[in-house]
C-alpha positions in Angstrom: 86.4 87.2 113.2 84.6 88.4 110.1 86.1 87.8 106.7 85.1 91.3 105.8 87.4 92.7 108.5 90.4 90.7 107.3 89.8 91.7 103.7 89.5 95.3 104.9 92.8 95.2 106.6 94.5 93.7 103.5 92.9 96.3 101.1 94.0 99.1 103.4 97.5 97.7 103.4 97.6 97.7 99.6 96.3 101.3 99.6 99.1 102.4 101.9 101.6 100.5 99.8 100.4 102.3 96.7 101.2 105.6 98.3 104.8 104.5 98.8 105.6 103.5 95.2 103.9 102.8 91.9 105.4 99.3 92.0 102.8 98.2 94.6 99.9 99.6 92.5 101.0 97.5 89.6 101.6 94.5 91.8 98.1 94.8 93.3 96.5 94.1 89.9 98.3 90.7 89.8 97.1 89.5 93.2 94.0 87.8 94.5 93.5 86.9 98.2 92.2 83.5 99.4 91.4 82.8 103.0 92.2 79.3 104.3 92.5 77.6 107.7 94.6 74.9 106.2 97.8 77.0 105.6 100.0 77.7 108.6 100.5 81.3 107.9 100.8 82.4 104.3 101.1 80.5 101.0 102.1 81.9 97.7 100.7 80.4 94.5 101.3 81.2 90.9 98.0 80.5 89.2 97.3 78.9 85.9 96.2 82.4 84.6 99.7 83.8 85.4 98.6 85.8 88.4 99.5 85.4 92.0 97.4 84.1 94.8 98.0 85.0 98.4 96.5 82.3 100.6 96.4 83.3 104.2 95.3 81.9 107.6 93.1 84.7 109.1 93.9 83.6 112.7 97.6 84.4 112.1 97.1 88.0 110.9 93.8 88.9 112.6 94.2 92.0 114.8 97.8 92.5 113.6 96.8 95.8 111.9 97.5 97.5 108.6 101.2 98.3 109.2 102.0 94.6 110.0 100.0 93.4 107.0 101.6 95.9 104.7 105.0 94.7 105.8 104.0 91.1 105.3 102.8 91.8 101.7 106.1 93.4 101.0 107.9 90.4 102.4 106.0 88.0 100.1 106.4 90.3 97.1 110.2 90.4 97.5 110.3 86.6 97.8 108.6 86.6 94.3 110.8 89.2 92.6 114.0 87.8 94.0 113.1 84.4 92.5 113.1 82.6 95.9 110.0 80.7 95.0 112.0 78.7 92.4 114.6 77.3 94.8 113.7 73.8 96.1 115.9 72.4 98.8 115.1 69.0 100.2 117.7 68.6 102.9 116.0 69.6 106.1 119.0 71.3 107.7 119.9 73.2 104.6 116.3 74.2 104.0 116.2 75.8 107.5 119.4 77.7 106.8 118.0 78.7 103.3 114.8 80.0 104.9 116.9 82.3 107.2 119.0 83.4 104.3 115.9 84.3 102.2 114.4 86.3 105.1 117.7 88.1 105.7 117.8 89.2 102.1 114.2 90.6 102.0 113.6 91.9 105.6 116.5 94.4 105.3 114.3 96.4 102.8 111.2 96.3 105.0 111.5 99.0 107.7 108.8 97.5 109.9 110.4 94.0 110.1 114.0 95.3 110.0 113.4 97.4 113.1 112.5 94.3 115.2 114.8 91.8 113.5 117.9 90.1 114.7 120.9 90.3 112.4 121.7 86.9 110.8 125.2 86.9 112.3 123.9 87.7 115.8 121.3 84.9 115.6 123.8 82.4 114.5 126.3 83.4 117.2 123.7 83.2 120.0 122.5 79.8 118.6 118.8 80.2 119.2 115.7 82.2 118.3 115.2 85.6 119.9 112.4 86.2 122.5 109.2 87.8 121.3 105.9 86.9 119.6 107.5 86.9 116.1 111.0 86.0 115.0 112.5 88.2 112.2 116.0 87.9 110.8 117.7 90.6 108.8 121.1 91.2 107.1 124.3 91.6 109.1 125.4 95.2 109.3 128.6 94.5 107.4 126.8 92.4 104.7 124.0 94.7 103.4 122.4 94.3 100.0 123.5 90.7 99.4 121.5 88.0 97.8 119.9 85.0 99.7 122.5 82.8 98.0 125.3 84.8 99.6 123.7 84.8 103.1 123.1 81.0 102.7 126.8 80.5 101.9 127.8 82.6 104.9 125.4 80.8 107.3 126.4 77.3 106.0 130.1 78.1 106.7 129.2 79.4 110.2 127.2 76.2 110.9 129.9 73.9 109.7 132.5 75.8 111.8 130.5 76.0 115.0 127.6 73.5 115.0 126.0 75.3 117.9 122.7 76.4 116.3 119.3 75.1 117.5 117.8 75.1 114.0 114.6 73.4 115.1 113.8 76.1 117.6 114.6 78.8 115.1 112.6 77.1 112.3 109.5 76.7 114.5 109.6 80.3 115.7 110.2 81.7 112.2 107.3 79.6 110.8 104.9 81.6 112.9 105.5 84.5 110.6 106.1 82.9 107.2 106.3 79.2 106.5 107.6 79.8 103.0 105.0 77.8 101.3 105.4 78.3 97.5 103.4 76.6 94.9 102.8 76.8 91.1 99.8 75.6 89.0 102.0 75.8 85.9 105.5 74.5 85.0 108.5 76.1 86.6 109.8 77.3 83.2 106.6 79.1 82.5 106.4 80.4 86.1 109.9 81.8 85.8 108.9 83.6 82.6 105.9 85.1 84.3 107.9 86.4 87.2 110.6 87.7 84.9 108.0 89.6 82.8 106.4 91.0 86.0 109.8 92.3 87.2 110.7 93.7 83.7 107.3 95.5 83.3 107.4 96.8 86.9 110.9 98.1 86.3 109.9 99.8 83.0 106.9 101.5 84.6 108.9 102.8 87.6 109.9 105.8 85.6 113.1 106.7 87.6 111.5 105.9 90.9 112.6 102.4 91.2 112.6 100.6 94.6 116.0 99.2 95.6 114.7 95.6 95.8 113.2 95.9 92.4 116.4 97.3 91.0 118.3 94.3 92.5 115.7 91.9 91.3 115.8 93.3 87.8 119.6 92.7 87.6 119.3 89.2 89.1 116.2 87.6 87.7 116.3 89.1 84.2 120.0 88.2 83.9 119.4 84.5 84.2 120.9 82.4 81.4 118.6 82.0 78.4 119.0 82.3 74.6 119.5 85.9 73.4 116.7 85.8 70.8 117.0 89.5 70.0 120.6 88.8 68.7 119.7 85.5 67.2 116.7 86.8 65.3 118.6 89.8 64.0 121.3 87.6 62.6 118.7 85.2 61.3 116.4 87.8 59.5 118.5 90.9 59.3 117.1 94.2 60.5 113.4 93.4 60.1 112.9 91.7 63.5 111.3 94.0 66.0 108.1 95.9 65.2 108.9 99.5 64.8 106.8 102.7 64.6 107.3 105.9 62.8 105.2 109.0 62.3 103.7 109.8 58.9 101.5 112.6 57.5 99.9 109.9 55.2 98.0 108.5 58.2 95.9 110.9 60.3 96.3 111.0 64.1 93.1 109.5 65.7 93.4 111.8 68.7 94.8 115.0 67.2 93.7 116.0 63.7 96.6 118.4 63.1 99.2 115.9 64.0 100.7 113.0 61.9 99.7 109.5 62.8 101.7 106.4 63.5 102.5 103.6 61.1 103.9 100.2 62.2 106.6 98.3 60.4 105.8 94.6 60.9 108.5 92.1 61.6 109.1 88.9 59.6 106.8 85.9 59.3 108.3 82.8 60.8 107.2 79.2 61.2 108.2 77.4 64.4 108.1 73.6 64.2 108.0 71.8 67.5 109.0 68.1 67.5 106.3 66.3 69.5 107.6 62.8 68.9 107.9 60.2 71.7 111.6 61.0 72.4 110.8 64.5 73.7 110.3 64.6 77.5 108.2 67.1 79.4 111.1 69.2 80.7 112.2 69.7 77.0 108.7 71.0 76.1 108.8 73.4 79.0 112.2 74.7 77.7 110.9 74.8 74.1 107.9 77.0 75.0 109.8 79.3 77.3 112.0 80.1 74.2 109.0 80.4 71.9 107.5 82.9 74.3 110.7 84.9 74.1 110.6 84.7 70.3 107.0 86.2 70.3 108.2 89.1 72.5 111.1 89.8 70.2 109.9 89.0 66.7 107.3 91.7 66.1 105.9 89.7 63.2 103.7 86.6 62.6 104.6 83.3 64.2 103.0 80.0 62.9 103.3 77.1 65.3 103.4 73.6 63.9 103.4 70.5 66.1 104.7 67.5 64.3 106.1 64.0 64.9 106.2 61.8 61.7 103.4 64.0 60.3 101.9 67.4 60.9 99.6 67.2 64.0 98.6 70.8 64.5 99.0 74.2 62.9 98.0 77.6 64.3 99.1 81.2 64.7 100.8 81.7 68.0 100.7 84.7 70.2 102.3 85.4 73.6 100.8 83.4 76.4 99.0 80.9 74.2 100.9 78.0 75.8 98.3 78.3 78.7 95.6 76.7 76.5 97.8 74.6 74.2 97.3 70.9 73.9 100.3 68.9 72.7 99.7 66.4 70.0 101.9 63.7 68.7 104.2 61.3 70.6 104.8 59.0 67.6 108.0 58.4 65.6 110.0 61.3 64.3 110.2 62.6 60.7 110.5 66.3 60.3 110.3 66.3 56.5 106.5 66.3 56.2 106.3 69.4 58.5 109.0 71.2 56.5 107.2 70.4 53.2 103.9 71.7 54.6 105.5 74.9 55.8 107.4 75.6 52.5 104.4 74.8 50.3 101.5 76.3 52.3 102.9 79.0 54.6 106.0 80.2 52.8 107.5 82.1 55.7 110.7 84.1 55.7 112.3 81.6 58.0 111.8 78.3 59.8 112.8 77.5 63.4 112.8 73.9 64.4 112.8 72.8 68.1 113.9 69.2 68.4 116.2 66.8 70.2 117.6 65.8 66.8 117.0 62.0 67.0 115.8 61.8 63.4 117.0 62.1 59.8 118.2 65.6 58.7 115.4 67.1 56.7 115.8 68.9 53.3 115.0 72.6 53.7 115.0 75.2 51.0 114.3 78.2 53.1 116.3 80.0 55.8 116.3 77.7 58.8 117.5 77.3 62.4 117.6 74.2 64.6 117.2 74.7 68.3 118.3 71.5 70.0 117.4 70.5 73.5 120.1 69.8 76.1 119.6 66.0 75.5 120.4 66.5 71.8 121.8 64.1 69.2 125.4 65.2 68.4 125.2 63.6 64.9 122.2 65.8 64.0 124.0 68.9 65.3 127.1 68.1 63.2 125.1 67.4 60.1 123.1 70.6 60.4 126.4 72.5 60.5 127.7 70.6 57.5 124.5 71.0 55.4 123.3 74.5 56.4 126.2 76.3 57.9 127.8 77.1 61.2 124.9 79.3 62.4 122.1 76.9 61.5 121.9 75.2 65.0 122.1 76.3 68.6 122.0 74.1 71.8 119.8 75.0 74.8 121.5 74.9 78.2 
């Protein structure tokens, strides 16, 4: 089998998908394809560059044709936008049920797979995989448009009540189509942000022609619990948060001489101090930089990033996505005061945001400030910040 033939089938599948909806055109720009005999069927990877890799075994899809490949790409895309790639289940029995639930939630939106699929309730009742080359499961007719979590709960209850299902047979048959191999070259926090941004941008570009799965994904994945920085920053800085644009005759339009041009109102300048002392663990850094990324999307101004333990270790201007090439420096003892002094004397920003666990002395700050405390925070530090700087001076990350 020639690699060129496989690539040709995949490219034709993407072309056909692009004819269906603009979402697939946008998605294609985020995907690369990697051929590998080591994967069972297909493996999804979120790369270090923030794009998606579709690693496939050519023997599994060779001669299956454009229509099947197109449906398979949809299947993998929907696993991504529904956030299934972030769910890790170690219990073997529960993972088998979770795999069925995931497929039921996505295949109902894929006409090619839904047409040859067995409804989840029927498969559970019969207790074995259906006959045929491939095994597909779809949503029960009376449980349409539900999430994988809801189908999982339904299947678990059925399994506990009946215990008649041959999960090994079902799992082996289902793996022939999609073995649900998901992998990330970056931290899960960053991967989640990348997928959330992908869903949000795709939703924004749909221009009223939104796919139903994307509509559902937008409600689910962008609704995950995280700090509402738009509200926090508006309270913190007032109305000068988000970059705004207005038209003015004082600036000529570069494209149309007779029209007014655009002028931007810049947002505030802020210094973000990240505690890089030895008491901070890797998960806390992941959470810190997820929130810092959200600040850069919301702020509309200049963000200075300062890494500090007992002294200033690094200073730089931070822009969205810079975490990819960032080296953390520090791991010593904790003293935030040198970093505060440096910021107030050298940068003089409109506000200072400090990410820390609070296991240090309360610093003396003259400028507007906000402490963002990790979930493993020091309660004494939190109470002192409220006492010294007011009730809105500290927030705790969940």
